[in-house]
VOLO-696534 format. One record per residue (C-alpha): x, y, z; residue in one letter. Coordinates in steps of 0.001 Angstrom, whole numbers, always signed. Layout:
<pts>
PT         u         v         w   residuo
PT         X         Y         Z         A
...
</pts>
This chain:
<pts>
PT         u         v         w   residuo
PT    +60565    +92950   +143113         M
PT    +59555    +92876   +139405         R
PT    +56447    +95045   +138348         I
PT    +54389    +94862   +135319         G
PT    +53388    +98341   +134186         V
PT    +50431    +98870   +131550         V
PT    +48267   +101493   +130508         S
PT    +45385   +102262   +128091         D
PT    +44124    +98702   +127455         T
PT    +40666   +100039   +126229         H
PT    +39076    +96759   +126481         S
PT    +40991    +95455   +123802         K
PT    +42399    +92257   +123282         R
PT    +45686    +91908   +125416         L
PT    +48887    +90651   +123590         P
PT    +49973    +87165   +124660         E
PT    +53296    +88337   +124972         K
PT    +52625    +90722   +127734         M
PT    +50377    +88187   +129457         L
PT    +53295    +85839   +129702         N
PT    +55776    +88441   +130794         D
PT    +53311    +89588   +133279         F
PT    +53240    +85826   +134752         K
PT    +57068    +86300   +136216         A
PT    +56388    +89590   +137632         V
PT    +55113    +90051   +141420         D
PT    +52757    +92902   +140912         L
PT    +50815    +94391   +138026         I
PT    +50122    +98195   +137864         L
PT    +47636    +99504   +135389         H
PT    +47584   +103252   +134843         L
PT    +44170   +103674   +133757         G
PT    +41902   +103566   +130720         D
PT    +40882    +99840   +131477         L
PT    +37543   +101062   +130014         S
PT    +35953    +97526   +131669         D
PT    +36445    +95917   +134702         L
PT    +37004    +92564   +132867         S
PT    +40565    +93527   +132047         V
PT    +41438    +94568   +135815         Y
PT    +39961    +90991   +136779         K
PT    +42004    +89191   +134139         K
PT    +45158    +90702   +135619         F
PT    +44196    +90343   +139309         S
PT    +43715    +86526   +138793         E
PT    +47486    +86702   +137718         M
PT    +49054    +88689   +140241         K
PT    +48333    +91399   +142842         P
PT    +46962    +94372   +141072         T
PT    +46575    +97839   +141556         K
PT    +44732   +100531   +139217         S
PT    +43908   +104055   +138968         V
PT    +41263   +105596   +137093         C
PT    +41478   +106989   +133840         G
PT    +39582   +109366   +131514         N
PT    +37645   +106424   +129782         M
PT    +36111   +104474   +132666         E
PT    +32441   +105347   +133749         D
PT    +31604   +106609   +136965         E
PT    +30823   +103070   +138418         E
PT    +34328   +101996   +137477         L
PT    +36242   +105069   +138802         C
PT    +34590   +104702   +142123         S
PT    +36617   +101385   +142479         R
PT    +39978   +103235   +141664         F
PT    +41566   +106330   +142760         P
PT    +42581   +109177   +140277         R
PT    +45972   +109086   +141959         K
PT    +47568   +106648   +144202         E
PT    +51257   +106430   +145949         I
PT    +52584   +103061   +146762         L
PT    +55765   +102444   +149072         E
PT    +57470    +99427   +147290         I
PT    +60539    +98166   +148409         E
PT    +61588   +101525   +150082         N
PT    +60624   +103158   +146555         C
PT    +57927   +105629   +146652         R
PT    +55925   +105068   +143148         I
PT    +53129   +107584   +142029         G
PT    +50611   +106273   +139791         M
PT    +48242   +108583   +137656         F
PT    +46699   +108262   +134422         H
PT    +47371   +111761   +133249         G
PT    +45363   +114457   +131518         E
PT    +45199   +116952   +128558         G
PT    +46675   +116864   +125259         P
PT    +49609   +114066   +124392         P
PT    +52209   +116616   +124194         K
PT    +51352   +118161   +127921         K
PT    +50821   +114916   +129773         V
PT    +54176   +115215   +131476         L
PT    +53623   +118491   +132455         E
PT    +50371   +117484   +134204         S
PT    +51933   +114448   +135923         V
PT    +54824   +116685   +137327         K
PT    +52017   +118793   +138564         R
PT    +50149   +116261   +140273         V
PT    +53097   +114656   +141997         F
PT    +55038   +118056   +142640         K
PT    +54564   +117817   +146436         D
PT    +54487   +113876   +146908         D
PT    +58423   +113351   +146787         K
PT    +58146   +110264   +144767         V
PT    +61069   +108082   +143248         D
PT    +58704   +106895   +140302         V
PT    +55938   +108722   +138430         A
PT    +54169   +106269   +136460         L
PT    +51601   +107543   +133805         F
PT    +49487   +106873   +130568         G
PT    +47063   +108690   +128612         H
PT    +49148   +109738   +125693         S
PT    +49922   +106248   +124689         H
PT    +53694   +107242   +124044         Q
PT    +56126   +105229   +125739         P
PT    +58525   +107385   +127916         F
PT    +61299   +106674   +130194         N
PT    +63485   +109293   +131502         E
PT    +64767   +110521   +134775         T
PT    +64500   +114120   +135428         M
PT    +65633   +115958   +138722         E
PT    +65827   +112393   +140484         G
PT    +62443   +111439   +139444         V
PT    +61837   +108698   +136903         L
PT    +58753   +109336   +134699         Y
PT    +57686   +106306   +133154         F
PT    +54853   +105578   +130666         N
PT    +54536   +102261   +129196         P
PT    +52465   +103189   +126249         G
PT    +49472   +101057   +125110         S
PT    +49629    +97440   +124580         P
PT    +46622    +97806   +122491         T
PT    +46367   +101002   +120647         D
PT    +48673   +103027   +118598         T
PT    +46831   +106385   +118643         V
PT    +49484   +109102   +119005         F
PT    +52103   +106085   +119337         A
PT    +54803   +104734   +117276         P
PT    +54379   +101009   +118365         Y
PT    +52433    +99278   +120984         L
PT    +54230    +98489   +124357         S
PT    +54100    +97860   +128063         Y
PT    +56608    +98028   +130702         G
PT    +58468    +96104   +133326         I
PT    +60157    +97848   +136326         L
PT    +62765    +95963   +138802         E
PT    +62976    +97598   +142106         I
PT    +65237    +96709   +144794         K
PT    +66544    +98539   +148439         D
PT    +64568   +101590   +147408         G
PT    +66359   +101884   +143639         K
PT    +64902   +101153   +140402         V
PT    +67518    +98673   +139048         M
PT    +65900    +98463   +135597         D
PT    +62846   +100049   +133662         A
PT    +62141    +98769   +130360         R
PT    +59643    +99459   +127576         I
PT    +58836    +96494   +125872         I
PT    +57297    +96671   +122261         K
PT    +54595    +94261   +121538         V
PT    +55712    +91912   +118741         G
PT    +59459    +92198   +119378         S
</pts>
């Protein structure tokens, strides 16, 4: 299973490279800060799409998406949460939110800073933002490959490379 992972699109123009790469995935996971339903609709027209609510959506949009979601994909437990707080503390908030959920992968956004690290058996993965470099060194998104309950590959892909 190939999964496109994206966060913090903020209703801005989506990069063609990402859209082309997402044509080859099985599922798209958006980690919040869609800011507008049109972004979700664009992704869901391409592939099955799941999203969580970020901190930039209005009440109406947040009523459509949960704050946190846990998916079981190919026997792999994947947690989705936007994140909260200052960029340097986002990982702490993610660990706290999933501490009792026994996830294999914790997906998050909010900081716009790409992050791809396994700690205590959990892959913490932030794809960055494909549209906004505030707090981030470059624009990016991610691709996860999962097979038989294991993450076979987790890549951060820089926009423009």
